[in-house]
C-alpha positions, 0 to 999 in steps of 0.5 A, a space after each residue: 122716172 117715166 120716160 123713154 128708155 134708151 137703147 143703151 139701157 136695154 143693151 146693158 141688160 142684154 150684154 152685162 156680165 157679172 156674178 149673180 147672188 142672193 137677192 132681196 125682195 126689193 131688189 127683185 121688184 126693182 128688176 121687175 120694174 126695169 125689165 117690164 118698163 123696157 119691154 112695155 116701152 116698145 123701144 130698145 134693142 133686144 127688148 123681146 129677149 127681156 120677156 123671159 127676164 120679166 118672168 124670171 123676176 116674177 118667179 123670184 118675187 113669187 118664191 119670196 112673197 107668194 100672193 104679193 100684190 105685184 101691181 101695188 108693189 111695182 107702183 111703189 118701187 117705180 115711184 121711188 126710182 130715179 133715172 140714176 136708180 133705173 140705170 144702176 138697176 138695169 146694169 145689176 139686173 142685166 148681170 143677174 140675167 146674163 149669169 143665169 143664162 150662162 148657167 142654163 147654157 152650161 146645164 144644157 150642154 152637159 145634158 146634151 153630152 149625157 153628163 
């Protein structure tokens, strides 16, 4: 699974759209691996925008499993992921981040309007 992450995968995380639903701990761990890999890769368009995505998924994981050994769990998840898994999760995780970003934008607009 290790290797260069294409700009297309990074872009998929940034421009994907879709509904966000309840996620499992494993799904959040997979998203953390994907976003952290893209941020850590040093390549890919818009990777700096994914830092907040890394923090989002860390928060989701922390809420579900306080005290979890992130390093160990991320290593397990990463070792089990194929390139196909990575690409599919990049799309899914991008959907989650876009939906949450849109939700926060709507909240911000409502607050600005005093609602």
